[in-house]
Structures are given as structure tokens and as C-alpha cells.
PDB file of N, CA, C and O in Angstrom:
ATOM      1  N   MET A   1       2.118 -14.651  29.617  1.00  0.00           N
ATOM      2  CA  MET A   1       1.360 -14.953  30.823  1.00  0.00           C
ATOM      3  C   MET A   1      -0.034 -15.438  30.442  1.00  0.00           C
ATOM      4  O   MET A   1      -0.724 -14.813  29.636  1.00  0.00           O
ATOM      5  N   GLN A   2      -0.434 -16.549  31.025  1.00  0.00           N
ATOM      6  CA  GLN A   2      -1.734 -17.129  30.739  1.00  0.00           C
ATOM      7  C   GLN A   2      -2.780 -16.504  31.657  1.00  0.00           C
ATOM      8  O   GLN A   2      -2.561 -16.347  32.859  1.00  0.00           O
ATOM      9  N   ILE A   3      -3.925 -16.150  31.065  1.00  0.00           N
ATOM     10  CA  ILE A   3      -4.970 -15.565  31.896  1.00  0.00           C
ATOM     11  C   ILE A   3      -5.850 -16.681  32.455  1.00  0.00           C
ATOM     12  O   ILE A   3      -5.953 -17.761  31.873  1.00  0.00           O
ATOM     13  N   SER A   4      -6.472 -16.405  33.577  1.00  0.00           N
ATOM     14  CA  SER A   4      -7.295 -17.404  34.256  1.00  0.00           C
ATOM     15  C   SER A   4      -8.612 -17.618  33.517  1.00  0.00           C
ATOM     16  O   SER A   4      -9.029 -16.799  32.698  1.00  0.00           O
ATOM     17  N   ARG A   5      -9.247 -18.732  33.827  1.00  0.00           N
ATOM     18  CA  ARG A   5     -10.565 -19.021  33.245  1.00  0.00           C
ATOM     19  C   ARG A   5     -11.560 -17.907  33.602  1.00  0.00           C
ATOM     20  O   ARG A   5     -12.401 -17.531  32.786  1.00  0.00           O
ATOM     21  N   LEU A   6     -11.453 -17.397  34.811  1.00  0.00           N
ATOM     22  CA  LEU A   6     -12.342 -16.318  35.243  1.00  0.00           C
ATOM     23  C   LEU A   6     -12.154 -15.093  34.352  1.00  0.00           C
ATOM     24  O   LEU A   6     -13.127 -14.471  33.925  1.00  0.00           O
ATOM     25  N   GLU A   7     -10.903 -14.752  34.076  1.00  0.00           N
ATOM     26  CA  GLU A   7     -10.615 -13.607  33.206  1.00  0.00           C
ATOM     27  C   GLU A   7     -11.060 -13.878  31.773  1.00  0.00           C
ATOM     28  O   GLU A   7     -11.541 -12.975  31.088  1.00  0.00           O
ATOM     29  N   GLN A   8     -10.900 -15.119  31.319  1.00  0.00           N
ATOM     30  CA  GLN A   8     -11.350 -15.470  29.974  1.00  0.00           C
ATOM     31  C   GLN A   8     -12.863 -15.311  29.858  1.00  0.00           C
ATOM     32  O   GLN A   8     -13.362 -14.780  28.865  1.00  0.00           O
ATOM     33  N   LEU A   9     -13.586 -15.767  30.868  1.00  0.00           N
ATOM     34  CA  LEU A   9     -15.044 -15.619  30.864  1.00  0.00           C
ATOM     35  C   LEU A   9     -15.452 -14.157  30.861  1.00  0.00           C
ATOM     36  O   LEU A   9     -16.340 -13.753  30.111  1.00  0.00           O
ATOM     37  N   GLN A  10     -14.806 -13.375  31.693  1.00  0.00           N
ATOM     38  CA  GLN A  10     -15.114 -11.947  31.763  1.00  0.00           C
ATOM     39  C   GLN A  10     -14.925 -11.309  30.385  1.00  0.00           C
ATOM     40  O   GLN A  10     -15.767 -10.537  29.926  1.00  0.00           O
ATOM     41  N   GLN A  11     -13.821 -11.639  29.742  1.00  0.00           N
ATOM     42  CA  GLN A  11     -13.512 -11.067  28.436  1.00  0.00           C
ATOM     43  C   GLN A  11     -14.547 -11.492  27.392  1.00  0.00           C
ATOM     44  O   GLN A  11     -14.984 -10.670  26.586  1.00  0.00           O
ATOM     45  N   LEU A  12     -14.937 -12.754  27.401  1.00  0.00           N
ATOM     46  CA  LEU A  12     -15.948 -13.227  26.454  1.00  0.00           C
ATOM     47  C   LEU A  12     -17.296 -12.552  26.689  1.00  0.00           C
ATOM     48  O   LEU A  12     -17.987 -12.196  25.734  1.00  0.00           O
ATOM     49  N   MET A  13     -17.668 -12.378  27.943  1.00  0.00           N
ATOM     50  CA  MET A  13     -18.954 -11.747  28.253  1.00  0.00           C
ATOM     51  C   MET A  13     -19.006 -10.310  27.751  1.00  0.00           C
ATOM     52  O   MET A  13     -20.030  -9.862  27.235  1.00  0.00           O
ATOM     53  N   VAL A  14     -17.918  -9.603  27.902  1.00  0.00           N
ATOM     54  CA  VAL A  14     -17.879  -8.204  27.476  1.00  0.00           C
ATOM     55  C   VAL A  14     -17.714  -8.100  25.960  1.00  0.00           C
ATOM     56  O   VAL A  14     -18.463  -7.380  25.299  1.00  0.00           O
ATOM     57  N   ASP A  15     -16.728  -8.824  25.409  1.00  0.00           N
ATOM     58  CA  ASP A  15     -16.403  -8.687  23.992  1.00  0.00           C
ATOM     59  C   ASP A  15     -17.391  -9.379  23.064  1.00  0.00           C
ATOM     60  O   ASP A  15     -17.746  -8.830  22.021  1.00  0.00           O
ATOM     61  N   LYS A  16     -17.833 -10.561  23.426  1.00  0.00           N
ATOM     62  CA  LYS A  16     -18.662 -11.354  22.518  1.00  0.00           C
ATOM     63  C   LYS A  16     -20.151 -11.241  22.799  1.00  0.00           C
ATOM     64  O   LYS A  16     -20.950 -11.151  21.867  1.00  0.00           O
ATOM     65  N   LEU A  17     -20.534 -11.243  24.066  1.00  0.00           N
ATOM     66  CA  LEU A  17     -21.955 -11.122  24.401  1.00  0.00           C
ATOM     67  C   LEU A  17     -22.386  -9.666  24.503  1.00  0.00           C
ATOM     68  O   LEU A  17     -23.574  -9.361  24.608  1.00  0.00           O
ATOM     69  N   LYS A  18     -21.408  -8.782  24.472  1.00  0.00           N
ATOM     70  CA  LYS A  18     -21.666  -7.333  24.538  1.00  0.00           C
ATOM     71  C   LYS A  18     -22.412  -6.932  25.807  1.00  0.00           C
ATOM     72  O   LYS A  18     -23.236  -6.018  25.792  1.00  0.00           O
ATOM     73  N   LEU A  19     -22.114  -7.625  26.900  1.00  0.00           N
ATOM     74  CA  LEU A  19     -22.723  -7.254  28.174  1.00  0.00           C
ATOM     75  C   LEU A  19     -22.066  -5.983  28.682  1.00  0.00           C
ATOM     76  O   LEU A  19     -20.841  -5.897  28.766  1.00  0.00           O
ATOM     77  N   GLN A  20     -22.857  -5.032  29.009  1.00  0.00           N
ATOM     78  CA  GLN A  20     -22.361  -3.768  29.535  1.00  0.00           C
ATOM     79  C   GLN A  20     -22.346  -3.830  31.059  1.00  0.00           C
ATOM     80  O   GLN A  20     -23.154  -4.525  31.675  1.00  0.00           O
ATOM     81  N   ASP A  21     -21.434  -3.108  31.639  1.00  0.00           N
ATOM     82  CA  ASP A  21     -21.360  -2.998  33.100  1.00  0.00           C
ATOM     83  C   ASP A  21     -21.218  -4.348  33.798  1.00  0.00           C
ATOM     84  O   ASP A  21     -21.807  -4.573  34.856  1.00  0.00           O
ATOM     85  N   VAL A  22     -20.430  -5.247  33.199  1.00  0.00           N
ATOM     86  CA  VAL A  22     -20.174  -6.528  33.856  1.00  0.00           C
ATOM     87  C   VAL A  22     -19.223  -6.263  35.012  1.00  0.00           C
ATOM     88  O   VAL A  22     -18.113  -5.773  34.804  1.00  0.00           O
ATOM     89  N   PRO A  23     -19.648  -6.581  36.230  1.00  0.00           N
ATOM     90  CA  PRO A  23     -18.754  -6.368  37.372  1.00  0.00           C
ATOM     91  C   PRO A  23     -17.601  -7.362  37.321  1.00  0.00           C
ATOM     92  O   PRO A  23     -17.609  -8.290  36.512  1.00  0.00           O
ATOM     93  N   GLU A  24     -16.627  -7.170  38.170  1.00  0.00           N
ATOM     94  CA  GLU A  24     -15.559  -8.160  38.264  1.00  0.00           C
ATOM     95  C   GLU A  24     -16.197  -9.474  38.704  1.00  0.00           C
ATOM     96  O   GLU A  24     -16.885  -9.539  39.723  1.00  0.00           O
ATOM     97  N   LEU A  25     -15.955 -10.509  37.921  1.00  0.00           N
ATOM     98  CA  LEU A  25     -16.615 -11.786  38.193  1.00  0.00           C
ATOM     99  C   LEU A  25     -16.116 -12.432  39.472  1.00  0.00           C
ATOM    100  O   LEU A  25     -14.945 -12.333  39.841  1.00  0.00           O
ATOM    101  N   SER A  26     -17.041 -13.087  40.122  1.00  0.00           N
ATOM    102  CA  SER A  26     -16.747 -13.894  41.301  1.00  0.00           C
ATOM    103  C   SER A  26     -17.302 -15.289  41.018  1.00  0.00           C
ATOM    104  O   SER A  26     -18.357 -15.406  40.394  1.00  0.00           O
ATOM    105  N   PRO A  27     -16.628 -16.340  41.453  1.00  0.00           N
ATOM    106  CA  PRO A  27     -17.117 -17.697  41.193  1.00  0.00           C
ATOM    107  C   PRO A  27     -18.529 -17.968  41.708  1.00  0.00           C
ATOM    108  O   PRO A  27     -19.226 -18.825  41.163  1.00  0.00           O
ATOM    109  N   THR A  28     -18.957 -17.261  42.737  1.00  0.00           N
ATOM    110  CA  THR A  28     -20.280 -17.514  43.315  1.00  0.00           C
ATOM    111  C   THR A  28     -21.409 -16.767  42.612  1.00  0.00           C
ATOM    112  O   THR A  28     -22.578 -16.968  42.941  1.00  0.00           O
ATOM    113  N   MET A  29     -21.079 -15.916  41.656  1.00  0.00           N
ATOM    114  CA  MET A  29     -22.121 -15.164  40.947  1.00  0.00           C
ATOM    115  C   MET A  29     -23.011 -16.101  40.140  1.00  0.00           C
ATOM    116  O   MET A  29     -22.538 -17.046  39.510  1.00  0.00           O
ATOM    117  N   HIS A  30     -24.307 -15.815  40.174  1.00  0.00           N
ATOM    118  CA  HIS A  30     -25.265 -16.580  39.386  1.00  0.00           C
ATOM    119  C   HIS A  30     -25.319 -15.994  37.980  1.00  0.00           C
ATOM    120  O   HIS A  30     -25.425 -14.782  37.796  1.00  0.00           O
ATOM    121  N   LEU A  31     -25.242 -16.884  36.996  1.00  0.00           N
ATOM    122  CA  LEU A  31     -25.229 -16.428  35.609  1.00  0.00           C
ATOM    123  C   LEU A  31     -26.499 -15.656  35.264  1.00  0.00           C
ATOM    124  O   LEU A  31     -26.433 -14.611  34.617  1.00  0.00           O
ATOM    125  N   HIS A  32     -27.647 -16.161  35.689  1.00  0.00           N
ATOM    126  CA  HIS A  32     -28.902 -15.492  35.356  1.00  0.00           C
ATOM    127  C   HIS A  32     -29.215 -14.345  36.312  1.00  0.00           C
ATOM    128  O   HIS A  32     -29.431 -13.212  35.880  1.00  0.00           O
ATOM    129  N   ASP A  33     -29.239 -14.638  37.598  1.00  0.00           N
ATOM    130  CA  ASP A  33     -29.673 -13.640  38.577  1.00  0.00           C
ATOM    131  C   ASP A  33     -28.722 -12.455  38.699  1.00  0.00           C
ATOM    132  O   ASP A  33     -29.167 -11.310  38.780  1.00  0.00           O
ATOM    133  N   ASP A  34     -27.417 -12.719  38.711  1.00  0.00           N
ATOM    134  CA  ASP A  34     -26.447 -11.638  38.916  1.00  0.00           C
ATOM    135  C   ASP A  34     -25.975 -10.991  37.619  1.00  0.00           C
ATOM    136  O   ASP A  34     -25.679  -9.797  37.588  1.00  0.00           O
ATOM    137  N   LEU A  35     -25.904 -11.788  36.542  1.00  0.00           N
ATOM    138  CA  LEU A  35     -25.322 -11.278  35.301  1.00  0.00           C
ATOM    139  C   LEU A  35     -26.334 -11.113  34.173  1.00  0.00           C
ATOM    140  O   LEU A  35     -26.008 -10.554  33.125  1.00  0.00           O
ATOM    141  N   GLY A  36     -27.555 -11.592  34.378  1.00  0.00           N
ATOM    142  CA  GLY A  36     -28.601 -11.424  33.367  1.00  0.00           C
ATOM    143  C   GLY A  36     -28.415 -12.291  32.129  1.00  0.00           C
ATOM    144  O   GLY A  36     -28.908 -11.950  31.054  1.00  0.00           O
ATOM    145  N   ILE A  37     -27.708 -13.406  32.270  1.00  0.00           N
ATOM    146  CA  ILE A  37     -27.465 -14.292  31.133  1.00  0.00           C
ATOM    147  C   ILE A  37     -28.616 -15.290  31.033  1.00  0.00           C
ATOM    148  O   ILE A  37     -28.833 -16.102  31.933  1.00  0.00           O
ATOM    149  N   ASP A  38     -29.355 -15.214  29.913  1.00  0.00           N
ATOM    150  CA  ASP A  38     -30.461 -16.147  29.710  1.00  0.00           C
ATOM    151  C   ASP A  38     -29.963 -17.384  28.964  1.00  0.00           C
ATOM    152  O   ASP A  38     -28.772 -17.495  28.672  1.00  0.00           O
ATOM    153  N   SER A  39     -30.863 -18.308  28.656  1.00  0.00           N
ATOM    154  CA  SER A  39     -30.453 -19.581  28.050  1.00  0.00           C
ATOM    155  C   SER A  39     -29.835 -19.400  26.666  1.00  0.00           C
ATOM    156  O   SER A  39     -28.892 -20.110  26.317  1.00  0.00           O
ATOM    157  N   VAL A  40     -30.345 -18.475  25.886  1.00  0.00           N
ATOM    158  CA  VAL A  40     -29.780 -18.221  24.555  1.00  0.00           C
ATOM    159  C   VAL A  40     -28.382 -17.634  24.682  1.00  0.00           C
ATOM    160  O   VAL A  40     -27.465 -18.046  23.972  1.00  0.00           O
ATOM    161  N   MET A  41     -28.219 -16.681  25.577  1.00  0.00           N
ATOM    162  CA  MET A  41     -26.897 -16.080  25.793  1.00  0.00           C
ATOM    163  C   MET A  41     -25.904 -17.116  26.307  1.00  0.00           C
ATOM    164  O   MET A  41     -24.727 -17.084  25.947  1.00  0.00           O
ATOM    165  N   LEU A  42     -26.375 -18.033  27.146  1.00  0.00           N
ATOM    166  CA  LEU A  42     -25.500 -19.079  27.671  1.00  0.00           C
ATOM    167  C   LEU A  42     -24.996 -19.973  26.541  1.00  0.00           C
ATOM    168  O   LEU A  42     -23.816 -20.321  26.499  1.00  0.00           O
ATOM    169  N   LEU A  43     -25.889 -20.341  25.629  1.00  0.00           N
ATOM    170  CA  LEU A  43     -25.468 -21.156  24.488  1.00  0.00           C
ATOM    171  C   LEU A  43     -24.477 -20.390  23.611  1.00  0.00           C
ATOM    172  O   LEU A  43     -23.511 -20.970  23.114  1.00  0.00           O
ATOM    173  N   GLN A  44     -24.711 -19.096  23.422  1.00  0.00           N
ATOM    174  CA  GLN A  44     -23.759 -18.280  22.661  1.00  0.00           C
ATOM    175  C   GLN A  44     -22.407 -18.249  23.361  1.00  0.00           C
ATOM    176  O   GLN A  44     -21.366 -18.340  22.710  1.00  0.00           O
ATOM    177  N   LEU A  45     -22.419 -18.122  24.666  1.00  0.00           N
ATOM    178  CA  LEU A  45     -21.177 -18.095  25.439  1.00  0.00           C
ATOM    179  C   LEU A  45     -20.422 -19.416  25.290  1.00  0.00           C
ATOM    180  O   LEU A  45     -19.198 -19.420  25.160  1.00  0.00           O
ATOM    181  N   ILE A  46     -21.139 -20.519  25.308  1.00  0.00           N
ATOM    182  CA  ILE A  46     -20.500 -21.827  25.153  1.00  0.00           C
ATOM    183  C   ILE A  46     -19.886 -21.971  23.760  1.00  0.00           C
ATOM    184  O   ILE A  46     -18.807 -22.543  23.613  1.00  0.00           O
ATOM    185  N   VAL A  47     -20.570 -21.456  22.744  1.00  0.00           N
ATOM    186  CA  VAL A  47     -20.002 -21.471  21.388  1.00  0.00           C
ATOM    187  C   VAL A  47     -18.715 -20.652  21.353  1.00  0.00           C
ATOM    188  O   VAL A  47     -17.733 -21.069  20.740  1.00  0.00           O
ATOM    189  N   HIS A  48     -18.713 -19.499  22.001  1.00  0.00           N
ATOM    190  CA  HIS A  48     -17.498 -18.670  22.044  1.00  0.00           C
ATOM    191  C   HIS A  48     -16.385 -19.351  22.839  1.00  0.00           C
ATOM    192  O   HIS A  48     -15.211 -19.231  22.490  1.00  0.00           O
ATOM    193  N   ILE A  49     -16.742 -20.054  23.887  1.00  0.00           N
ATOM    194  CA  ILE A  49     -15.739 -20.810  24.650  1.00  0.00           C
ATOM    195  C   ILE A  49     -15.080 -21.829  23.728  1.00  0.00           C
ATOM    196  O   ILE A  49     -13.862 -22.001  23.743  1.00  0.00           O
ATOM    197  N   GLU A  50     -15.890 -22.492  22.936  1.00  0.00           N
ATOM    198  CA  GLU A  50     -15.360 -23.508  22.025  1.00  0.00           C
ATOM    199  C   GLU A  50     -14.509 -22.877  20.925  1.00  0.00           C
ATOM    200  O   GLU A  50     -13.389 -23.321  20.672  1.00  0.00           O
ATOM    201  N   GLU A  51     -15.037 -21.849  20.277  1.00  0.00           N
ATOM    202  CA  GLU A  51     -14.347 -21.263  19.129  1.00  0.00           C
ATOM    203  C   GLU A  51     -13.175 -20.369  19.525  1.00  0.00           C
ATOM    204  O   GLU A  51     -12.078 -20.518  18.988  1.00  0.00           O
ATOM    205  N   ASP A  52     -13.389 -19.466  20.436  1.00  0.00           N
ATOM    206  CA  ASP A  52     -12.363 -18.472  20.765  1.00  0.00           C
ATOM    207  C   ASP A  52     -11.253 -19.029  21.642  1.00  0.00           C
ATOM    208  O   ASP A  52     -10.111 -18.575  21.563  1.00  0.00           O
ATOM    209  N   LEU A  53     -11.577 -20.006  22.472  1.00  0.00           N
ATOM    210  CA  LEU A  53     -10.570 -20.576  23.367  1.00  0.00           C
ATOM    211  C   LEU A  53     -10.040 -21.916  22.854  1.00  0.00           C
ATOM    212  O   LEU A  53      -9.232 -22.571  23.512  1.00  0.00           O
ATOM    213  N   SER A  54     -10.508 -22.311  21.666  1.00  0.00           N
ATOM    214  CA  SER A  54     -10.060 -23.555  21.021  1.00  0.00           C
ATOM    215  C   SER A  54     -10.216 -24.771  21.933  1.00  0.00           C
ATOM    216  O   SER A  54      -9.287 -25.557  22.120  1.00  0.00           O
ATOM    217  N   LEU A  55     -11.406 -24.898  22.488  1.00  0.00           N
ATOM    218  CA  LEU A  55     -11.727 -26.044  23.336  1.00  0.00           C
ATOM    219  C   LEU A  55     -12.808 -26.874  22.655  1.00  0.00           C
ATOM    220  O   LEU A  55     -13.652 -26.336  21.938  1.00  0.00           O
ATOM    221  N   ILE A  56     -12.781 -28.167  22.877  1.00  0.00           N
ATOM    222  CA  ILE A  56     -13.781 -29.060  22.297  1.00  0.00           C
ATOM    223  C   ILE A  56     -14.912 -29.242  23.303  1.00  0.00           C
ATOM    224  O   ILE A  56     -14.695 -29.711  24.421  1.00  0.00           O
ATOM    225  N   VAL A  57     -16.124 -28.865  22.892  1.00  0.00           N
ATOM    226  CA  VAL A  57     -17.301 -29.026  23.746  1.00  0.00           C
ATOM    227  C   VAL A  57     -18.118 -30.190  23.186  1.00  0.00           C
ATOM    228  O   VAL A  57     -18.792 -30.032  22.168  1.00  0.00           O
ATOM    229  N   PRO A  58     -18.069 -31.357  23.837  1.00  0.00           N
ATOM    230  CA  PRO A  58     -18.849 -32.509  23.353  1.00  0.00           C
ATOM    231  C   PRO A  58     -20.345 -32.232  23.490  1.00  0.00           C
ATOM    232  O   PRO A  58     -20.817 -31.835  24.555  1.00  0.00           O
ATOM    233  N   GLU A  59     -21.079 -32.445  22.404  1.00  0.00           N
ATOM    234  CA  GLU A  59     -22.513 -32.155  22.424  1.00  0.00           C
ATOM    235  C   GLU A  59     -23.262 -32.991  23.451  1.00  0.00           C
ATOM    236  O   GLU A  59     -24.245 -32.528  24.029  1.00  0.00           O
ATOM    237  N   ASP A  60     -22.805 -34.215  23.682  1.00  0.00           N
ATOM    238  CA  ASP A  60     -23.507 -35.080  24.629  1.00  0.00           C
ATOM    239  C   ASP A  60     -23.302 -34.652  26.081  1.00  0.00           C
ATOM    240  O   ASP A  60     -24.011 -35.124  26.970  1.00  0.00           O
ATOM    241  N   GLU A  61     -22.351 -33.772  26.326  1.00  0.00           N
ATOM    242  CA  GLU A  61     -22.112 -33.268  27.682  1.00  0.00           C
ATOM    243  C   GLU A  61     -22.669 -31.863  27.887  1.00  0.00           C
ATOM    244  O   GLU A  61     -22.482 -31.258  28.942  1.00  0.00           O
ATOM    245  N   LEU A  62     -23.344 -31.363  26.885  1.00  0.00           N
ATOM    246  CA  LEU A  62     -23.825 -29.990  26.933  1.00  0.00           C
ATOM    247  C   LEU A  62     -25.230 -29.936  27.519  1.00  0.00           C
ATOM    248  O   LEU A  62     -26.214 -30.231  26.841  1.00  0.00           O
ATOM    249  N   ASP A  63     -25.303 -29.560  28.777  1.00  0.00           N
ATOM    250  CA  ASP A  63     -26.579 -29.429  29.470  1.00  0.00           C
ATOM    251  C   ASP A  63     -26.601 -28.058  30.140  1.00  0.00           C
ATOM    252  O   ASP A  63     -26.095 -27.898  31.251  1.00  0.00           O
ATOM    253  N   PRO A  64     -27.191 -27.063  29.459  1.00  0.00           N
ATOM    254  CA  PRO A  64     -27.171 -25.700  29.999  1.00  0.00           C
ATOM    255  C   PRO A  64     -27.758 -25.567  31.399  1.00  0.00           C
ATOM    256  O   PRO A  64     -27.435 -24.615  32.110  1.00  0.00           O
ATOM    257  N   SER A  65     -28.609 -26.499  31.809  1.00  0.00           N
ATOM    258  CA  SER A  65     -29.232 -26.383  33.132  1.00  0.00           C
ATOM    259  C   SER A  65     -28.230 -26.562  34.274  1.00  0.00           C
ATOM    260  O   SER A  65     -28.519 -26.176  35.406  1.00  0.00           O
ATOM    261  N   ILE A  66     -27.055 -27.142  33.995  1.00  0.00           N
ATOM    262  CA  ILE A  66     -26.069 -27.320  35.070  1.00  0.00           C
ATOM    263  C   ILE A  66     -25.249 -26.060  35.316  1.00  0.00           C
ATOM    264  O   ILE A  66     -24.535 -25.963  36.315  1.00  0.00           O
ATOM    265  N   PHE A  67     -25.351 -25.100  34.409  1.00  0.00           N
ATOM    266  CA  PHE A  67     -24.565 -23.876  34.547  1.00  0.00           C
ATOM    267  C   PHE A  67     -25.376 -22.823  35.293  1.00  0.00           C
ATOM    268  O   PHE A  67     -26.110 -22.038  34.694  1.00  0.00           O
ATOM    269  N   VAL A  68     -25.225 -22.826  36.597  1.00  0.00           N
ATOM    270  CA  VAL A  68     -25.970 -21.890  37.432  1.00  0.00           C
ATOM    271  C   VAL A  68     -25.078 -20.737  37.861  1.00  0.00           C
ATOM    272  O   VAL A  68     -25.493 -19.578  37.848  1.00  0.00           O
ATOM    273  N   THR A  69     -23.847 -21.065  38.241  1.00  0.00           N
ATOM    274  CA  THR A  69     -22.910 -20.045  38.718  1.00  0.00           C
ATOM    275  C   THR A  69     -21.708 -19.945  37.783  1.00  0.00           C
ATOM    276  O   THR A  69     -21.499 -20.798  36.920  1.00  0.00           O
ATOM    277  N   VAL A  70     -20.938 -18.901  37.971  1.00  0.00           N
ATOM    278  CA  VAL A  70     -19.691 -18.735  37.231  1.00  0.00           C
ATOM    279  C   VAL A  70     -18.784 -19.935  37.504  1.00  0.00           C
ATOM    280  O   VAL A  70     -18.135 -20.441  36.588  1.00  0.00           O
ATOM    281  N   GLN A  71     -18.734 -20.391  38.752  1.00  0.00           N
ATOM    282  CA  GLN A  71     -17.887 -21.529  39.110  1.00  0.00           C
ATOM    283  C   GLN A  71     -18.281 -22.792  38.352  1.00  0.00           C
ATOM    284  O   GLN A  71     -17.407 -23.541  37.917  1.00  0.00           O
ATOM    285  N   SER A  72     -19.568 -23.041  38.185  1.00  0.00           N
ATOM    286  CA  SER A  72     -19.994 -24.243  37.457  1.00  0.00           C
ATOM    287  C   SER A  72     -19.539 -24.185  36.003  1.00  0.00           C
ATOM    288  O   SER A  72     -19.209 -25.216  35.417  1.00  0.00           O
ATOM    289  N   LEU A  73     -19.518 -23.006  35.423  1.00  0.00           N
ATOM    290  CA  LEU A  73     -19.039 -22.839  34.054  1.00  0.00           C
ATOM    291  C   LEU A  73     -17.523 -23.025  33.981  1.00  0.00           C
ATOM    292  O   LEU A  73     -17.018 -23.636  33.040  1.00  0.00           O
ATOM    293  N   ILE A  74     -16.805 -22.504  34.960  1.00  0.00           N
ATOM    294  CA  ILE A  74     -15.343 -22.671  35.010  1.00  0.00           C
ATOM    295  C   ILE A  74     -14.986 -24.151  35.166  1.00  0.00           C
ATOM    296  O   ILE A  74     -14.078 -24.644  34.497  1.00  0.00           O
ATOM    297  N   GLU A  75     -15.694 -24.854  36.041  1.00  0.00           N
ATOM    298  CA  GLU A  75     -15.431 -26.282  36.236  1.00  0.00           C
ATOM    299  C   GLU A  75     -15.656 -27.054  34.939  1.00  0.00           C
ATOM    300  O   GLU A  75     -14.888 -27.957  34.610  1.00  0.00           O
ATOM    301  N   PHE A  76     -16.705 -26.699  34.207  1.00  0.00           N
ATOM    302  CA  PHE A  76     -16.968 -27.324  32.915  1.00  0.00           C
ATOM    303  C   PHE A  76     -15.827 -27.030  31.941  1.00  0.00           C
ATOM    304  O   PHE A  76     -15.344 -27.936  31.263  1.00  0.00           O
ATOM    305  N   MET A  77     -15.400 -25.785  31.869  1.00  0.00           N
ATOM    306  CA  MET A  77     -14.307 -25.405  30.971  1.00  0.00           C
ATOM    307  C   MET A  77     -13.038 -26.190  31.288  1.00  0.00           C
ATOM    308  O   MET A  77     -12.299 -26.580  30.383  1.00  0.00           O
ATOM    309  N   ASN A  78     -12.792 -26.417  32.559  1.00  0.00           N
ATOM    310  CA  ASN A  78     -11.579 -27.129  32.969  1.00  0.00           C
ATOM    311  C   ASN A  78     -11.591 -28.606  32.577  1.00  0.00           C
ATOM    312  O   ASN A  78     -10.544 -29.254  32.582  1.00  0.00           O
ATOM    313  N   THR A  79     -12.754 -29.140  32.241  1.00  0.00           N
ATOM    314  CA  THR A  79     -12.830 -30.539  31.809  1.00  0.00           C
ATOM    315  C   THR A  79     -12.664 -30.695  30.302  1.00  0.00           C
ATOM    316  O   THR A  79     -12.503 -31.810  29.806  1.00  0.00           O
ATOM    317  N   LEU A  80     -12.701 -29.590  29.577  1.00  0.00           N
ATOM    318  CA  LEU A  80     -12.662 -29.655  28.116  1.00  0.00           C
ATOM    319  C   LEU A  80     -11.250 -29.867  27.588  1.00  0.00           C
ATOM    320  O   LEU A  80     -10.269 -29.386  28.156  1.00  0.00           O
ATOM    321  N   GLU A  81     -11.179 -30.593  26.496  1.00  0.00           N
ATOM    322  CA  GLU A  81      -9.906 -30.849  25.830  1.00  0.00           C
ATOM    323  C   GLU A  81      -9.616 -29.718  24.845  1.00  0.00           C
ATOM    324  O   GLU A  81     -10.530 -29.183  24.218  1.00  0.00           O
ATOM    325  N   PRO A  82      -8.343 -29.357  24.714  1.00  0.00           N
ATOM    326  CA  PRO A  82      -7.996 -28.344  23.711  1.00  0.00           C
ATOM    327  C   PRO A  82      -8.148 -28.918  22.301  1.00  0.00           C
ATOM    328  O   PRO A  82      -7.906 -30.099  22.056  1.00  0.00           O
ATOM    329  N   ARG A  83      -8.551 -28.053  21.402  1.00  0.00           N
ATOM    330  CA  ARG A  83      -8.659 -28.452  20.001  1.00  0.00           C
ATOM    331  C   ARG A  83      -7.266 -28.409  19.400  1.00  0.00           C
ATOM    332  O   ARG A  83      -6.539 -27.431  19.574  1.00  0.00           O
ATOM    333  N   THR A  84      -6.899 -29.451  18.703  1.00  0.00           N
ATOM    334  CA  THR A  84      -5.581 -29.480  18.075  1.00  0.00           C
ATOM    335  C   THR A  84      -5.707 -29.097  16.615  1.00  0.00           C
ATOM    336  O   THR A  84      -6.715 -29.379  15.966  1.00  0.00           O
ATOM    337  N   VAL A  85      -4.681 -28.458  16.116  1.00  0.00           N
ATOM    338  CA  VAL A  85      -4.660 -28.032  14.722  1.00  0.00           C
ATOM    339  C   VAL A  85      -3.807 -29.030  13.954  1.00  0.00           C
ATOM    340  O   VAL A  85      -2.650 -29.278  14.296  1.00  0.00           O
ATOM    341  N   HIS A  86      -4.397 -29.591  12.919  1.00  0.00           N
ATOM    342  CA  HIS A  86      -3.663 -30.541  12.090  1.00  0.00           C
ATOM    343  C   HIS A  86      -3.081 -29.798  10.897  1.00  0.00           C
ATOM    344  O   HIS A  86      -3.801 -29.114  10.170  1.00  0.00           O
ATOM    345  N   VAL A  87      -1.788 -29.934  10.702  1.00  0.00           N
ATOM    346  CA  VAL A  87      -1.113 -29.289   9.583  1.00  0.00           C
ATOM    347  C   VAL A  87      -0.741 -30.373   8.589  1.00  0.00           C
ATOM    348  O   VAL A  87      -0.065 -31.345   8.929  1.00  0.00           O
ATOM    349  N   SER A  88      -1.191 -30.192   7.359  1.00  0.00           N
ATOM    350  CA  SER A  88      -0.840 -31.183   6.339  1.00  0.00           C
ATOM    351  C   SER A  88       0.386 -30.718   5.574  1.00  0.00           C
ATOM    352  O   SER A  88       0.645 -29.521   5.453  1.00  0.00           O
ATOM    353  N   ASN A  89       1.125 -31.667   5.068  1.00  0.00           N
ATOM    354  CA  ASN A  89       2.343 -31.358   4.321  1.00  0.00           C
ATOM    355  C   ASN A  89       2.111 -31.422   2.824  1.00  0.00           C
ATOM    356  O   ASN A  89       3.035 -31.744   2.076  1.00  0.00           O
ATOM    357  N   SER A  90       0.908 -31.126   2.369  1.00  0.00           N
ATOM    358  CA  SER A  90       0.640 -31.194   0.940  1.00  0.00           C
ATOM    359  C   SER A  90       0.959 -29.921   0.223  1.00  0.00           C
ATOM    360  O   SER A  90       0.780 -29.835  -0.992  1.00  0.00           O
TER     361      SER A  90
END
């Protein structure tokens, strides 16, 4: 069973950012005001989205100022391409 982007974000916030007492996420929650995520934490979260979820985050599309709510982050995640693993036969 595949987990939703919302659940993936919740898991990353708790496991990787070590946020304590993260409530059940709602798309309308503000990253800074409701969850206490500052600009450095947001960049860390984006790195974890890329590495842990195997998504490609193009640097030219990375503008942390557009990520105000959980929904804006989910919409961004939904535009990302999955990273493919190349296996060589050597």
C-alpha cells in the first residue's frame, strides 16, 4: 500500500527533522506559523524529500518562499520526477 504525500511529509518531519508533537497534518497548515518550520528546516526537508523519497528536485525550481502551507509543498512534490536507478552490467 502506497502512503499519501501528506503521510510522507508527516513521517519526514518527525523522523528526519526531529519535530516533536507534530499534529496530524492538514493541507491548510502553515509551515512556519503552525509547525515552526524555518527556512533552514525547510531546505533540510526538501533535501530529505529528494533523498528519502527518490525524487529529483531541480535547483532552478527551488524557491523556498513559495512553500507557505503543507498543500503548497505537496503540490510541489507532485510535480517532481522520480529518480531512476541505473544498473550496469559490468
